[in-house]
Each structure stands twice: as C-alpha cells, then as structure tokens.
C-alpha positions as CSV (number, residue, x, y, z in Angstrom):
1,M,74.2,46.9,-39.5
2,E,70.7,47.1,-40.8
3,V,70.6,43.4,-41.6
4,T,71.7,42.6,-38.0
5,L,69.0,44.8,-36.6
6,L,66.4,43.2,-38.9
7,I,67.5,39.7,-37.8
8,E,67.3,40.6,-34.1
9,A,63.9,42.1,-34.7
10,M,62.7,38.9,-36.4
11,D,64.2,36.8,-33.6
12,S,62.3,39.0,-31.0
13,S,59.2,38.6,-33.0
14,F,59.5,34.8,-33.2
15,R,60.2,34.7,-29.4
16,L,57.1,36.8,-28.7
17,L,55.0,34.6,-31.0
18,E,56.4,31.5,-29.2
19,D,55.7,32.9,-25.8
20,A,52.2,33.9,-26.9
21,K,51.7,30.3,-28.3
22,N,52.9,28.8,-25.0
23,Q,50.6,31.1,-23.0
24,A,47.7,30.2,-25.3
25,V,48.4,26.5,-24.8
26,D,48.6,27.0,-21.0
27,I,45.3,28.8,-21.0
28,M,43.7,26.1,-23.1
29,N,45.0,23.4,-20.8
30,S,43.7,25.3,-17.8
31,A,40.4,25.7,-19.5
32,V,40.2,22.0,-20.3
33,R,41.2,21.1,-16.7
34,L,38.7,23.5,-15.3
35,T,36.0,22.1,-17.6
36,S,36.9,18.5,-16.6
37,E,36.8,19.4,-12.9
38,T,33.5,21.3,-13.4
39,R,32.0,18.3,-15.2
40,I,33.1,16.0,-12.4
41,I,31.6,18.4,-9.8
42,E,28.4,18.6,-11.7
43,E,28.2,14.8,-12.1
44,K,28.7,14.4,-8.4
45,K,25.9,16.9,-7.8
46,L,23.6,15.1,-10.1
47,A,24.5,11.8,-8.6
48,N,23.7,13.2,-5.1
49,I,20.4,14.6,-6.4
50,F,19.5,11.3,-8.0
51,K,20.5,9.3,-4.9
52,G,18.4,11.7,-2.7
53,A,15.4,11.3,-5.0
54,Q,15.8,7.5,-4.9
55,S,16.0,7.6,-1.1
56,R,12.9,9.8,-0.8
57,R,11.1,7.5,-3.2
58,A,12.1,4.4,-1.1
59,V,10.9,6.1,2.1
60,L,7.6,7.0,0.4
61,Q,7.1,3.4,-0.8
62,N,7.9,2.1,2.6
63,V,5.4,4.4,4.2
64,M,2.7,3.4,1.8
65,A,3.4,-0.3,2.2
66,T,3.4,0.0,6.0
67,F,0.2,2.0,5.8
68,V,-1.6,-0.6,3.7
69,I,-0.7,-3.4,6.0
70,L,-1.6,-1.5,9.2
71,F,-4.9,-0.2,7.8
72,G,-5.8,-3.6,6.4
73,F,-5.3,-5.2,9.8
74,W,-7.2,-2.3,11.5
75,V,-10.3,-3.0,9.3
76,V,-10.1,-6.7,9.9
77,L,-9.5,-6.5,13.6
78,S,-12.0,-3.7,14.4
79,G,-14.8,-5.1,12.3
80,K,-16.3,-1.6,12.2
81,F,-16.9,0.1,8.9
82,D,-18.5,3.4,9.9
83,L,-16.9,6.7,8.9
84,F,-15.6,7.5,12.4
85,H,-13.7,4.2,12.9
86,L,-12.4,4.1,9.3
87,T,-11.2,7.7,9.7
88,L,-9.6,7.0,13.0
89,G,-7.9,3.9,11.6
90,F,-6.7,5.9,8.6
91,I,-5.1,8.6,10.7
92,C,-3.5,6.2,13.2
93,S,-2.1,3.9,10.5
94,L,-0.7,6.9,8.6
95,V,1.0,8.4,11.7
96,I,2.5,5.1,12.7
97,S,3.6,4.4,9.1
98,M,5.4,7.7,9.0
99,L,7.2,7.0,12.3
100,T,8.0,3.3,11.8
101,H,8.3,2.8,8.0
102,N,11.9,1.6,8.3
103,L,11.1,-1.2,10.7
104,L,9.0,-3.5,8.5
105,F,10.9,-3.0,5.3
106,A,14.5,-2.5,6.4
107,N,15.9,-5.2,4.2
108,V,13.4,-5.1,1.4
109,R,14.5,-4.1,-2.1
110,V,12.7,-1.0,-3.5
111,G,11.4,-3.0,-6.5
112,D,9.8,-5.6,-4.2
113,I,7.6,-3.3,-2.2
114,K,5.0,-2.7,-4.9
115,L,4.7,-6.5,-5.5
116,T,4.5,-7.1,-1.8
117,I,1.6,-4.7,-1.5
118,I,-0.2,-6.2,-4.4
119,R,0.2,-9.7,-3.0
120,F,-0.9,-8.6,0.5
121,V,-4.1,-7.1,-0.9
122,R,-4.8,-10.3,-2.8
123,Y,-4.2,-12.2,0.5
124,L,-6.8,-10.3,2.5
125,P,-9.9,-11.7,0.6
126,W,-8.6,-15.3,1.1
127,L,-8.1,-14.6,4.8
128,I,-11.6,-13.1,5.2
129,Y,-13.0,-16.1,3.5
130,Q,-11.2,-18.4,5.9
131,I,-12.5,-16.4,8.8
132,F,-16.1,-16.9,7.6
133,V,-15.7,-20.6,7.0
134,S,-14.0,-21.1,10.4
135,N,-16.8,-19.2,12.1
136,F,-19.4,-21.6,10.7
137,Y,-17.3,-24.6,11.7
138,V,-16.8,-23.4,15.3
139,A,-20.6,-22.7,15.5
140,Y,-21.1,-26.3,14.3
141,L,-18.8,-27.6,17.0
142,V,-20.6,-25.6,19.7
143,L,-24.1,-26.4,18.6
144,S,-23.6,-30.0,17.8
145,P,-25.1,-32.4,20.5
146,K,-21.9,-34.4,20.6
147,M,-19.7,-31.3,20.7
148,P,-16.7,-33.0,18.9
149,I,-14.2,-30.6,20.5
150,N,-10.6,-31.9,20.9
151,P,-8.5,-29.0,22.2
152,Q,-4.8,-29.4,21.6
153,I,-1.6,-27.5,21.3
154,I,0.4,-27.9,18.1
155,R,4.0,-26.8,17.4
156,F,5.5,-26.3,14.0
157,K,8.7,-24.8,12.7
158,T,8.0,-22.1,10.1
159,K,10.1,-21.6,7.1
160,L,9.4,-17.9,7.1
161,E,12.4,-15.7,7.7
162,S,11.4,-12.1,8.7
163,D,9.7,-10.8,11.8
164,I,7.0,-9.1,9.7
165,S,6.1,-12.4,8.0
166,W,5.9,-14.1,11.4
167,V,3.6,-11.4,12.7
168,V,1.3,-11.7,9.7
169,L,1.1,-15.4,10.0
170,A,0.6,-15.3,13.8
171,N,-2.2,-12.7,13.5
172,S,-3.8,-14.6,10.6
173,I,-3.9,-17.7,12.8
174,T,-5.4,-15.8,15.7
175,L,-8.0,-14.1,13.5
176,T,-9.2,-17.5,12.2
177,P,-11.7,-18.8,14.8
178,G,-10.7,-22.1,16.4
179,T,-6.9,-21.3,16.5
180,I,-4.9,-18.9,18.7
181,T,-1.2,-18.2,18.4
182,M,0.2,-18.7,21.9
183,D,3.9,-18.0,21.4
184,I,6.7,-17.8,18.9
185,K,10.2,-18.9,19.8
186,D,13.0,-18.9,17.3
187,G,10.7,-19.5,14.4
188,E,8.6,-22.2,16.2
189,F,4.9,-21.5,16.5
190,Y,2.9,-22.7,19.4
191,V,-0.8,-22.7,18.5
192,H,-3.9,-23.8,20.4
193,A,-6.4,-25.6,18.2
194,L,-10.0,-26.2,19.1
195,A,-10.4,-29.5,17.2
196,K,-8.3,-32.0,15.2
197,K,-9.6,-30.8,11.9
198,V,-8.6,-27.2,12.6
199,A,-5.1,-28.5,13.6
200,D,-4.8,-30.6,10.4
201,D,-5.8,-27.6,8.3
202,L,-3.2,-25.5,9.9
203,N,-0.5,-28.2,9.5
204,A,-1.3,-28.4,5.8
205,G,0.6,-25.2,5.5
206,E,-1.5,-23.3,3.0
207,M,-1.7,-20.2,5.1
208,E,2.1,-20.3,5.7
209,D,2.7,-20.7,1.9
210,R,0.5,-17.7,1.2
211,V,2.3,-15.5,3.7
212,A,5.6,-16.7,2.3
213,H,4.3,-15.7,-1.2
214,I,3.6,-12.2,0.0
215,F,7.1,-11.5,1.3
216,M,8.9,-13.7,-1.3
217,E,10.5,-15.8,1.4
218,A,11.5,-19.4,2.1
219,D,11.5,-22.1,-0.4
220,H,7.7,-22.2,-0.9
221,I,6.6,-22.4,-4.6
222,Y,3.1,-21.0,-5.1
223,V,1.1,-21.1,-8.3
224,Q,1.0,-17.3,-8.4
225,D,4.8,-17.1,-8.3
226,V,4.8,-18.8,-11.7
227,L,2.1,-16.5,-13.0
228,D,4.1,-13.4,-11.8
229,V,7.2,-14.3,-13.8
230,S,5.4,-15.8,-16.9
231,P,5.6,-12.5,-18.9
232,I,9.4,-12.5,-18.4
233,F,9.7,-16.0,-19.9
234,G,7.4,-14.9,-22.7
235,V,9.7,-12.1,-23.7
236,L,12.7,-14.3,-23.5
237,R,11.1,-16.9,-25.7
238,K,10.2,-14.2,-28.3
239,G,13.8,-13.0,-28.2
240,I,15.1,-16.5,-28.8
C-alpha cells in the first residue's frame, strides 16, 4: 500500500515537472517570438527614420542647388553688386528655391547634386569671360567703318536632355552679346546671330558641351569628365 502511494506520488511529481517544463518552453518560445517581432518593429522604425533623414537631406541638397543656380543668374543678369540688390537677390532666390526645389532636380540622383553645383560654379567664370569677349567684338562691329554685320537665324538640334539644361544653354546664349535665343521647340534651338563669326562660334558647340558637362547629359565627352573620374581609376589600378 505504501509502495503504491509512493509510486503515485512520484508519477504526480514527474507529471508536475513535465508540465512545468512544457510551460517553461512555451514561455521561452513566446519570449523569442516577442523578441523577434520587437526586433522587426524596431528595424522598421529605424528604416523609416533613416529613409526620412535621407529624404530631408535630398530636399536640402535640392534647395541649395536650386538656390546657387538662381542666385548665380541673378548676379549675372542684374549686373548690380551693391548690398541692396545682392540681399534682394539672396532672399528671392532662397524663397523660390524652397518652393520649387523639386522642379529642377526631380530626376537627379542625390549623389550628383554636389557635383552639379561644383561644375556650375566652374562654368560661371567661363561664361562671364565669353560675355566680356563678345562685348568687345560687338563693339568692334558697331564702330568699324565697314560694319561687317551679317544678321542670320541659325537652327541646331541640341543633344541636351532636360529642361533645366535647355534653360541654362538658352540663357547663356542670350547673355552673350551678339546672339539671342528666339525659341526652343522639341530640342531645336532658334538663335539670332549678329554676324557669321558669332554663328560659327555657337555652332562649334563648346557652350553646349560645357552645359552638358554640368548636368552629366548627352554623349559629350569633356576633358574635365576624365579628370573627375581619374582618382577612381587610380584606386583601381593600385588595387590591381
């Protein structure tokens, strides 16, 4: 009798231990599952935070790039360098950049914006130099006794791809004395040139190549393109 009671007590103890073990396993599995779900939720939160930070950074870069372009053209077009006009241009360019930053760079990769700004800043001194040279040439045409003026309208198909590059090229042509952009239709430029030399210089395509270089468009190969990627080839060569 006592042996039977002892056996039953031992069986009950083993069952209790087994139940406790199963409950412990269930608790551990639940904890693991909760931990996994929590980790996934945290990863999603971090991904959203990172994505939001990237988006804000892209917006800021677009605003800065648009501001640099607008303010650069303001300075060139106004021709006034006093504090009032520079401050007015700064404020107007900043406000417009904040409102329209997604128009100029809607399809531009974030990594390209910095390079685009650098190339545009490099382009401005060349454009200003061309404006000065053309000023002297137009003055020569007007003051020359023979007045070798040969007005003509030239048409050329640009290889530039985006609206912003068309606008930059069109304004660059108009800013240069002796040429005026009359119209743009489906990538075809209609330009009024004051003399044959001016038309020939425009048809040479250097200005178009430089604008294409700024926005990394078309199939133009410019010397600076090679210089920009030369460090990459240097690293690859060392690795080999």
